[in-house]
C-alpha positions in Angstrom: 64.7 34.8 -132.3 63.8 31.4 -130.7 66.4 31.9 -128.0 65.2 35.4 -127.2 61.5 34.1 -127.0 62.5 31.3 -124.5 64.3 33.8 -122.2 61.2 36.1 -122.3 59.1 33.0 -121.3 61.7 32.4 -118.5 61.0 35.9 -117.3 57.3 35.1 -117.0 58.1 31.8 -115.2 60.4 33.7 -112.8 57.7 36.4 -112.2 55.2 33.6 -111.3 57.8 31.9 -109.0 58.4 35.2 -107.2 54.8 36.1 -106.6 53.6 32.7 -105.5 56.5 32.1 -103.0 56.4 35.7 -101.9 52.6 35.4 -101.2 53.3 32.1 -99.2 56.1 33.5 -97.1 54.3 36.9 -96.3 51.2 34.8 -95.2 53.5 32.7 -92.9 55.1 35.9 -91.4 51.7 37.6 -90.9 50.3 34.6 -89.1 53.2 34.3 -86.7 54.1 38.0 -85.9 51.9 38.1 -82.8 53.0 34.7 -81.5 56.7 35.8 -82.1 56.1 38.8 -80.0 55.2 36.4 -77.1 58.3 34.4 -77.8 56.5 31.2 -78.9 59.2 28.6 -79.9 57.3 27.3 -82.8 56.9 30.8 -84.4 60.5 31.5 -83.8 61.3 28.5 -85.8 58.7 29.3 -88.4 59.9 32.8 -89.0 63.4 31.9 -89.0 62.8 29.3 -91.5 60.7 31.6 -93.6 63.3 34.4 -93.6 66.0 31.9 -94.7 63.6 30.9 -97.6 63.1 34.4 -98.7 66.9 34.9 -98.9 67.2 31.9 -101.0 64.4 33.2 -103.2 66.2 36.3 -103.7 69.3 34.3 -104.7 67.5 32.3 -107.0 65.9 35.1 -108.9 68.9 37.5 -108.7 69.7 37.2 -112.5 66.1 38.7 -113.2 65.3 41.1 -110.4 67.3 43.7 -108.5 65.9 43.5 -105.0 66.7 46.4 -102.6 69.7 46.0 -100.3 67.7 46.9 -97.3 65.2 43.9 -98.1 68.0 41.5 -98.3 69.7 42.7 -95.2 66.4 42.6 -93.2 65.8 38.9 -94.0 69.4 38.1 -93.2 69.2 39.9 -89.9 65.9 38.2 -88.8 67.6 34.8 -89.4 70.5 36.0 -87.3 68.5 37.4 -84.4 66.3 34.3 -84.0 69.2 31.8 -84.4 70.6 31.7 -81.0 67.1 31.7 -79.3 66.1 28.7 -81.6 69.2 26.8 -80.7 68.5 27.3 -77.0 64.8 26.3 -77.4 65.9 23.0 -79.0 68.3 22.2 -76.2 65.7 22.9 -73.6 63.3 20.5 -75.4 65.9 17.8 -75.7 67.5 18.1 -72.3 65.2 15.5 -70.6 66.1 13.1 -73.3 69.8 13.7 -72.9 70.1 13.4 -69.1 68.9 10.7 -66.8 65.2 11.6 -65.7 66.2 12.2 -61.9 69.5 13.9 -62.6 70.1 17.3 -60.8 71.8 18.4 -63.9 68.5 18.9 -65.7 67.6 21.6 -63.1 71.0 23.1 -63.2 71.3 23.2 -67.0 67.6 24.0 -67.3 68.0 27.1 -65.1 71.1 28.1 -67.2 69.4 27.7 -70.5 66.4 29.8 -69.4 68.7 32.6 -68.3 70.3 32.5 -71.8 66.9 32.3 -73.4 65.8 35.5 -71.5 69.0 37.3 -72.6 68.0 36.4 -76.3 64.4 37.9 -75.8 65.5 41.3 -76.7 66.8 39.9 -80.0 63.4 38.3 -80.7 61.6 41.6 -80.0 63.9 43.4 -82.5 63.2 40.6 -85.1 59.4 41.3 -84.6 60.1 44.9 -85.7 62.1 43.7 -88.7 59.4 41.2 -89.7 56.7 44.1 -89.5 59.0 46.0 -92.0 59.4 43.0 -94.3 55.5 42.6 -94.4 55.4 46.3 -95.4 57.2 45.4 -98.6 54.5 43.0 -99.6 52.7 45.3 -102.0 55.9 46.7 -103.7 56.9 43.1 -104.7 53.5 42.5 -106.1 53.8 45.5 -108.3 53.6 43.5 -111.5 54.6 46.1 -114.1 57.7 47.0 -112.1 58.6 43.2 -111.7 58.2 42.5 -115.4 60.1 45.6 -116.7 63.0 44.9 -114.6 63.3 41.4 -115.9 62.7 42.1 -119.6 65.2 45.1 -119.5 67.8 42.7 -118.2 67.2 40.5 -121.1 67.5 43.3 -123.6 70.8 44.5 -122.0 72.2 40.9 -122.4 71.1 40.8 -126.1 72.9 44.2 -126.6 76.1 42.9 -125.0 76.0 39.8 -127.1 75.8 42.0 -130.2 78.9 43.8 -128.9 76.9 47.0 -128.1 77.1 49.1 -124.9 73.7 49.1 -123.1 74.6 52.5 -121.7 74.5 54.0 -125.3 70.8 52.7 -125.3 69.8 54.0 -122.0 67.2 56.4 -123.4 65.4 53.6 -125.3 65.5 51.1 -122.3 64.1 53.8 -120.2 60.8 53.7 -122.2 60.1 50.5 -120.3 59.8 52.5 -117.1 56.6 53.9 -118.4 55.1 50.8 -119.7 52.9 50.3 -122.8 49.2 51.6 -123.0 46.5 49.0 -124.0 46.5 48.7 -127.8 45.4 46.1 -130.3 48.9 45.3 -131.6 48.5 47.6 -134.7 50.8 50.6 -135.2 50.8 52.5 -138.5 54.0 54.4 -137.9 53.6 58.2 -138.7 57.2 58.6 -140.0 56.8 55.7 -142.4 53.4 57.1 -143.5 55.2 60.4 -144.2 58.1 58.6 -146.0 55.7 56.9 -148.4 53.6 60.1 -148.9 56.6 62.3 -149.6 58.6 59.7 -151.6 61.6 59.9 -149.3 64.0 56.9 -149.4 65.2 57.3 -145.9 63.0 57.5 -142.8 65.4 60.0 -141.1 64.4 62.6 -143.7 60.8 62.7 -142.2 61.7 62.2 -138.6 61.8 65.2 -136.3 64.7 64.0 -134.2 66.4 61.2 -136.3 68.6 58.8 -134.1 71.5 56.5 -135.0 74.4 55.2 -132.9 75.9 58.6 -132.6 72.8 60.6 -131.9 70.4 58.7 -129.5 68.9 61.6 -127.5 66.6 63.5 -127.5 
């Protein structure tokens, strides 16, 4: 029981980590999307780093949450699209420090790098579209009941496996978590148990309309 409680608490910690970092990353993307459209080097760097951090967050919390494949691929693609442009921006910044101040190579390589940067512009504009799509996922990630349910169900499935039971056999019961629990005071009389006491039955299945066991789980 103590172990199960600690894992449930870990679910809550994982939820807090997800929401805190996600808010931070989305705020960074929102503040940089317009500058990214204008090919601002600093924004290209910030968005690329942020997309990498989002991927790292997904990996960190993978044991608890099932992120959509589309979301994972978007963050990966943003990193790739901005990678080459960022490398060229860094080279252009460092070029005067690498070559002698009056070297004609500065102009030669500068023009070459500028042409390559221009070619990468189309990839940056594509990244803007993907960043906008990523921002649109903001509210779905903040859907607390959905986030919590996915985490707790994974803990329950793990417990079932540890007991040698097949989670698929309990799919009906696990599905209840999709609907959540209405507000309550923590008190539940249990109508079947009340009937069992009232009628003097020794087995609760005798007063249950659809009794369930390992061979009969639905309806």
